[in-house]
N, C-alpha and C positions, 0 to 999 in steps of 0.2 A: 465360603462357597468354593467348590472345587474348580480349579483351572483346567481347561481342556486344550489339547494341542490342535484340534481341528473341529470344524462344524459341518455337519451334513444337513442341508436344508431340503425338505421335500415340499412339493406343492400339490394340492388336490388335483386329481386327473379329471379334466373336463370330458363329458360325454361327447363322442364324435358323431353326434346326430344333428348338429347344427353349429353355426358360428358362435363365437364368444362375445359377450356384451359387457357393458360397464359394471354390472353387478359382480361378474367374475373378477374383473380387474381390481375393483375397489376392495372386494372381500379377501382375495388371496394373493394375486400376482404382483400388484404394485407394492404391498407391504413386504412380501418376500424379496422382491428385487431391491427395495430400499435397504433391507437388512443385509442382503448378500453384498451389495455394493459397499456398504459401510464397513463390513468386516474385511473385504478385499482392500479397501483404502487404508485400513489399519495394518495391512500386511499379513493378515491371518490366512490360514489354509481353509478353503471353503469349497464345497461342491453344492451346486443347486440343481436338483433333479426334478424333471417334469415329464409329462407324456400324456397321450390321449387314452381315455378309457373306451375301448372299442368293443366290449362285450355287453350283454345284458339286454333286457326287453326293449328299452327305448330305441336301440339301434334297429331291432327287427321290426318294430312298429313303423318306423320311418321308411324302412325298405319296402314293407308291404304296401304302404300308401303310395309309394312311387313306382311300384312294380319292378323293382330291381333287387339285387342281392345285398345282404348286409355288408359284404366286403366292398361293394361299390360305394355304399354310404360312407363307411369309415375312411376309405381312400380319399373321397372328396373332401370331407370335413377335417380330417387330420391335417391336411396341407393348408387349408384356410385358417385353422386355429394356429398352427405353427407360425405361419407368416404374420398373423395379427400380433402374436407375442413378439416376434422379431421387430416388427414395425414400431412397437411401443417400447423397445429397448429392454425387454425382460431378458435378463442375462442368464439363461439356462446354460449349464455346462453340457447338458444333453436334454433334448426333448424327443422322446421316443414314443412307442405305442405298444399296446397290449396284444396286438395280433402278431408281434414278432416271434420268431422261433425261439429265441433265447427266453422270452417271457413265458411262452407255453411250457418250455422245459423246466424253468425255475418254479412256476406255480404248481405244476404237476409234482415235482420233486418235493416241494414244501408240504403239499397235501399228503403225499405218500409217507413222508417222514413222521407226520403226526399220526397218520393211520397206523403205521407199524408200531408206534409207541402206545397205541390204545387210547389216544386222546379224544376220539369221537364216539358218539352214541349213534347207533343205527336204529331207526324206528320208523314205523309206518304211521302216517297221519292222513287226515282228509284234506283235500285241496280242491279248489274250483276246477271243473273240467268242462270243456266245450264239446258237446256231443256232435254238433254239426261239423266243427273243424277237426274233431277227433284228436284233441290235444289238451294237455293240462295248461292252465293259464298262469303265467307269471303275474306278479302283483300289478304291473303296468298294463297288462292285457285285460284288466277288469276295471270298469268304470261304474259310477253310480252316484247317489246323492250323499254328500258329506253329512255325517250326523251332527257336526258342530255348527256349520254355517249355512247348510242347505244348498250349497253349490251342487248343481245337477251333474257336473262333469268331473267329479273328483276321481283320482286314481286309487288303485288298491293299496298303494304305499304312502300316498300323500295327497292332500288337497292343495292345489296351487292357489286357490282363492284365499284361504285363511292360514295356510302353512302348516296345518296339523298333520302329524305323522299318523298313519292309519294302517290297519290290517285289512285285507280284503273282506273279511267277515264283518267289519264295522260298517261297510257301505249299505245304504238303504237302496233297495231295488237294483242290485248289481246286474251288469250285463257284460257279455264278452265284447272286447274291442276288435276281435277277429271277425266274428260272424254277426254280432248284434243280438245273438240269442241269450236266453237266461241260462247261466251255467248251473251245473249241479255239483255236489260234493262227491269226490271219489278218492279212494285210498291210493296212496303212493308211498314209496320207500325213499328215505333220505338220510344223510349223515348230518349230525348236529354237533356243534362245539358246546360243551357243558359250561357255559359262563358262570353258573352258580358255583362250580368247583373253584373258580378263580376269584370269587367275590371277596374272601378274606384278604387275599393278596392285594387286590385292587383297592380295597378300603384303606389299607395301610399305605400303599404306594401313592395313591392320589390324595386322600383326605388328611394324611399325616405328613407325608414326605414332600408334597407339592402344594403347600398352602399359598405359595407365591404365584400360582397360575391365575390368569385373568378371572375376575369374578363370574363372568358369564359362563366360562368353561368349567370352573370348579363347581358352580351351582348346578349346572346341568348334569355333571357326573354324579354329584351327591344325590340328586333327585333320582337318577337311574338306580344307584346303589341302594337307596332307601326303599325303593319299590321292590327290591329283590330281583336278582338276575335269573334268567331262565335259559335253557339250552337254545341255541340259535342255529338254524339250518345253514349248511355250507355248500349245499348242492341244489340244483333246480332242474325241472323237466323242460329242457329247451334243446333246439338243434343248432344253436349258435353260441359258441363259447369254448372253453377248455374242457375236454371230456374228463369225467371223474376217472382217475387212473386205478380203478378197482374192477376186478372181474365181476361180471353181472350187473354193471352200471350203465349198460347201453341206453342211449337216449337221455342221459343226465350229464350236466356240465357243472363246473364249479360256480357257485353263486358269485355274482359280480363283486359283492363286498368282501369275499374271501380272495378273489382273483386280483382286484385292483390294487390294494395296498402292497401286495407282493411285487407289483410293478415298480415300486421304488427300488426294490432289491435288484430286479432284473435289469432295470435301466442303469443302475450303478455298475452291475457286472458288464453290461455292454460297453460302458464308457471306460471302466478301469478293470479289464479282465484279470490283470495280474495282482492287484492289491485291493479288490473290492471289499474283502473281508476286514481290512483295516478300517474301512468306513462304516461297517455294520457291527463289528464284534470287538474292536479294540476299546477298552474302557476309557481311553484318552480322547475318544470321539464323542461328541454330543450330537444328538439328532433333534431337529426342530421341525414340527409339522405346521405348515401354513394351510389353513382350511377355512371353510364357511361353517356356520353353526349347525347346518343340517348334517355335517359329517363328524360332529364331536363324538358321538357314541361309538362310531367305528374306529376312530383314531385314538381314543382315550380308554376304551373298554374292549372292543372286539380285537383290533390288531395287537394291542399289548398282550392280550390273553393268548393269541396265536404265537407271538414271539416268545412269551414265557413258557408256553407248552413245548416249543421246539428246544429252548434251553440255551442256545449259544449266542443269541442276538442281544444288542443293546436295546433298551427301551427309550422312548422319546423323553428328552429332558424338559421340553416345553411344547405346548400346543396353543399358540396364540390365535385362536379362532376368532373371526369377526362375525357380527350379526349380518342382517340382510340390508342391502341398499334398495330403497324404493325409487320409483321414477314418477315425478310429477304427482306425488300423493297416492300412487297406486303400486301394487306389487309388480315387480318385473316378472314377465311370463313369456317364455319362449313359444308356448303353444298359441298364445294370443298375439304374438308379435309385438308385445308391449316392452320394448327394449331399445337401447341405443347400441347397435352392433358396431364393433370396433372397426371392421373393414369399411363400413359405410361412413363412419365418423371421419376417417382419413380421406375418403373421397370428397366429403363436404368441407372438411377443415384441414387441407393439406399443410403439413409442417407444424401442426399444433398438438403434437403428442404430449409435450410437457404441460400444456395448459390443462389437458384432461387429467394427467397424472397429478398435477397440483390440486385441482378442484376435488378429485376423488379422495386424495389424502386429507384435504381440509375438511371433508365431510365424511371421513371414514367411519363406518358403523362399528366402532371398536368394542363397545359394551352394550349397545342397543341399536335397533334399526334406525337408519337415517334416510334422508330424502335427497335426491338429485333433481334440481330444476334448472332449466335453461337460463332463467333470469339470474339465478345465483351464479351459474357458470360465467355469464357475461360480467356480473358485478365483480367476482373475484379476479377475473382476468383484467378488467379495466382499472379497478380500484387498488389491487394489490400487485399483480405481476407487472402491469404497465406503470401505475402511478407511484409505487414504492420501490420495487426492485429495479425495474427497467429504468425508471427516472434517475435513481441514484447512480447507477453504473454509467448511464449516458452522460450525466452531468460531469462526473469525475473524469471521464475520458475526453469529452469535448473540451472542457476547460484546460486539460493538460495539453491538448493540441493547440488551443488558442494562445496560451501564454508560454508554453515551453516546446512548441513544435513537435509534440508527441514524445518527448523524452521524460522519463521519470525524474522529477526535480529532487534536489537534496533536502534532507531533513535538517532544519536549523533549530534554533533555540525554541524550547517548548514553553507554552503558557499553561496556566491552570486549566483552561478549557480543553487544550490538547491532551493534557494528562488525564483529565476526567473521562474524555472520550476513549482514550486508549485503555483505561481501566475498565470501562463499561464492557468493551468487547473482549477483554482478556479472559473473562469467566465464561464466555459463550461455549467454548469447547466442552468443558466439564458438564455444563447443563444439557447440551445436546446429547452427549454420550450417555448421561444418566437416563434420559428419556428413550433413546434408541435401544439401550440395553434392556429396558423394561417393556419394549415393544409398543411404546406410546408414540407412534409415528406422526399422528396428527399434531400433538403438542411439540414434537421435535421440529416439525416443519414450521410451526408458528414461531418457535424460538429462533430459528434460522432467519425468518423474515424480520424478526426484531433487530437483527444485525444490520439489515438494510435501513431500517427506521433510524437506528443510531447514526448511520452515515448521512441520511437525509437531514436529520436535525443538525448535525455538525456543520454541513455545508450551509444550511439556512442561517445558523447562528454566526458563522465566520464571514459569510458573504465575500468570498475571494474576488468576485468581480468588482467589488468596491475597494478592497485592499489593493488591487492592482494599480490603482491611481496613485498610491503613496508608498507601498511597502511590498516589493516583489519577494523579499526574503520570507515574509509571512505567507504570501501566496504559495511559495514553494513548499513550506511546511504543511499548510492546510491540504494541498493537493497530494503530497506524499502520503499523509495519513489517510486521505480518502482512497487513494490507490491501494494502500495496504488493506483497508477494509474490503475493497473490491476483490482483491486476490483471496482474501479469507472467504468471501461469499462464494467464489468459484470452488473452493474446497467443500464448504459446508452444504451447498446446494447440490453437489454432484450426485448423491444418492437419490435425490428427489427429482431434479430437473437435468438429466444427463445430457440431452441434446443442446439445451441452452448453455450449460456450463462448458461443453466442448467448444461452442461458439465463442464464449467469453474467454476461455483459455487462448483461443486463436487471436483475439484482440489484444490480450496481454502478452502474447508471444511466449507462453510458457507451456511445458508439459504439465499434466496433472501433478499438483504439488504434494499430494499425500496427506493423509489425515493427521499424522504426527505434527505437522507444521501449522495446523489450525490454531489460531490465536497469536501467531508470531507477527511482529511488526516490521520485519525486514524481508518480506517475501519478494518484493520487487526492488532490486538494487537501483540506486540513483544512476542515471545515465542510460538505462535500458530504453530502447526505442519501441514504442507501442505501435500496433497496427491501427489503421483508421477505425473509428468507432462505427458500429452498426446497431440498429435497434434490436434488443433482445426479444421484445414482444410488441404486438400491435393491438390497437383497440378493436373490439368486436362490436359491430353496429347492431341496431335494433332489427334491421331487416334479416340479418343472418340468423338471429335467435328466433324471430317470428317464423322463419321457414322451418326450423326444427320443431317448434311447437305445433305448427300446422301439420307436419308429417305425422306426429303422434295423434293429433285430432282425427286425421284421415284414417289412421289405423283403428282408432276407437269406433269411428262410424262404420268401418268395414266389419269389425267384430260384431257390432250391434245388429247390423243388417244380416250377417251370416247366422246369428243366433235368434233372429226374430221369429216369434211364434204368433200367428194371428189370434185375435181374441175369439172366444167361442161364438158360434152363431146365436143370435138373439132369439127371443120367443117367436114362434110362428104367428103370422097375422093373415087375415083374409085380404083378398085383392081390394075389397071395398075400402080398407084402411089406407091403401097406397094410392088408389085412384085420384083422390082429391089433390095430390101434389102436382103442381104445374111446373115441370122442369124444362127449362129452355136454354138455348145457346145465345150468348151475347158477345159483342166485340168490345174489348177494353179500349176505351178512348184515352183515358188518363189513369195513372196509378201513382199515388204519393204516400209517403209515411205520415201517420197521424202524429202531430206534435205531442210530446210528453206521454207517448204510449209506445213502448218498445216493441210490442207484439202486433200492432194494428196497421193495416194498409187501407187506404181509402180509394175505391175504384169508381170511375165514371164509366157506365156501360151503356152501349147502344143495344136496346132489346128488340129493335125492329119497329117499335111503336113510339118509343120516347127514349130519353136519356135518363137513367136512374143512377142513384148512389148506393153503393154497398160497402160496408165496412167488414173486413175479414182479418182474422188473427193469424196471418202467415208471414209476418215481416221477418221472422227468424229464418225462414226458408227461401225467401225470394228477395231480390233487389227489384224495386218498382219498375225500372226500365226494362227488365227481362219479361215483364207481363204486358207492358203497353203494346197494343196492336194485336195481341193474341185473342183467340176465342175461348170462352170458358162456359161451363155448364153451371146454372144457378137455379135456385127455387124462386119462381117469379111471384107466387101468391102467398108468400110468408108475410105476416103482419109486420109493418114497419116498427123498428125499435131504435131508440136513441142510445148511441155509444159515444162517450167522450164528447157529447154535445153535437154529434152528427147523426142525422136521421138515416138509418140503414134500411134499404128497401129490398131485402132479399138475402139469400145465403149462397155463396159460391161453394161448389162441391169439390172436395179433395179427398185423396186416399191417405190414410195415416200409416206410415211404416215404422221402422225401428226408431226407438227413442223419440217418438212423436213427430218424426219428419213428415211434412205434408207435401203431397204432389197434386197439383191442380188437375182436375178432370177436363180434358179438352177433346173436341172432335178430331178424328183422324184426318179428315179433309175439310177445307173451308165450306161453311154452309151459310145461308142467309140468316142474319140476326133475327131472333124471334122464333127460330125453328124449335119445335117441341121435341123433347127426348121421350121416346116411347119404350 
């Protein structure tokens, strides 16, 4: 395998039409940061490039909804996104944006270079047009029913419910997101990149030369190639974006999927204006794209075809794309607010960036979709970060302070158990490196945690607190080895848990020790004075997790209410059919849950003439004490019926809302019990 002098890491550009969430972090930015930190620790030359994608239809849709300009939207969210990444320790060398002048100039020049070489096809095609708004509709401006899952709110490019990629013409009953009208097809002229021309090259380059790519990436590329590639438009009819730099192209901009990847180039130029070409054109530089699975086609097929057509750029060496992270069993959706937003997480969990980084890496969707749940978040924090890593580090440091006043003790004669432990963690470096080099971050983190397990087992087997009664030389050796393992943990966990390892280095009174020293047994010399120990992690209680789950449940209820459609009106009836119903108002004297019946409440009601019992199925919607003393409407002349052994003498009236939510019908003002409802 070829050895490279330097590595250029690019990360997918998030749309600046909203904040970033845990799906973004798990799929792209934590893996990229782990890899960049790892290479830097090894002393390699690395650039990590990121930025906000600030063009395209989603930006304009958000702006129209809020009644402000697209520039206002991207200005707001670019800074929110950038700060979120900074707060989570994502170590970009530059995080820029596609509305910058240098990007506009670079993207225009790239298009023009391909145009002048005759790399595009110019053709007229039919596209959806909104006659009321007098504009062509970008894919995201068209909504309709998904042909795959039946979701009524699918977009013209993707269904967020099932994840299917779509064309606008795939939608059933399409309508314009601008005016709500039914669009018509109208001819328009665009420029296309003939991907079919580059298909033989792509087949060779991917299917033969890059068989080492992750199976999900390789498989998706093969599927696209086997279906046969077709020309793909590189321009759009929009008034927000980079104008197509060709005469007669007024009202047309570069398609966002042509514009955005060029952002990697422009951001590098902005950061390194004097030697940016070294990072893009020198064959001793390798380029790694970190993306999600929805971007595989653009980074493995479209962008490489663009680079190949231009002729002077390097192609990506690897594209370790991840699948999607779900949330509590449901797909993360920005439009439904079904997400854990990074800026909100830090408000609720201050100082716990590493906990989220750890959990997202442990559940990384590396080859298939995975699920994030708050219960798993709590369990991994309490059972792994606290009980394994934090517990070992704390014991090693506390015992050192207890028996040696905080000084690293000398290493004395070794026993067989000492040698076995030293041998166990001597091979950790090679194993972690092998996994990180193959982009298996989940397994690499797991292997790193095994080093803490080795340390815990060693202390448990040696029991230095018992040895202290008889043999302080043995205690010194045991704690020296425990401290060397601790220092190794500070190196090995630095790419994964940077904030916690900075804290640990402070306790050990060392600067970051460097990756080359991982596995060494002399990292902390005898006689070094340590700082007082602090807890690296703290337990997360049930109440904290329940509050996060409740926040999601509230979101789901709000979504259901917003999307609620009343049932159709029933069959028409004569007044004579309704007249026999005797509907009255009664006062609730008592209300209790029915034993062994989750849905039932038992009411004792004053109906003005007597006290009656009514059993009603609204326990999921009300606590009994909330209804006691209230007045309710009920059918008084309904034949009694026995429910769960209780004779029910009527029916309380309620309105059914979204997801079966019941709201009891009550009079606006107090009335006398027994008053009839007319």
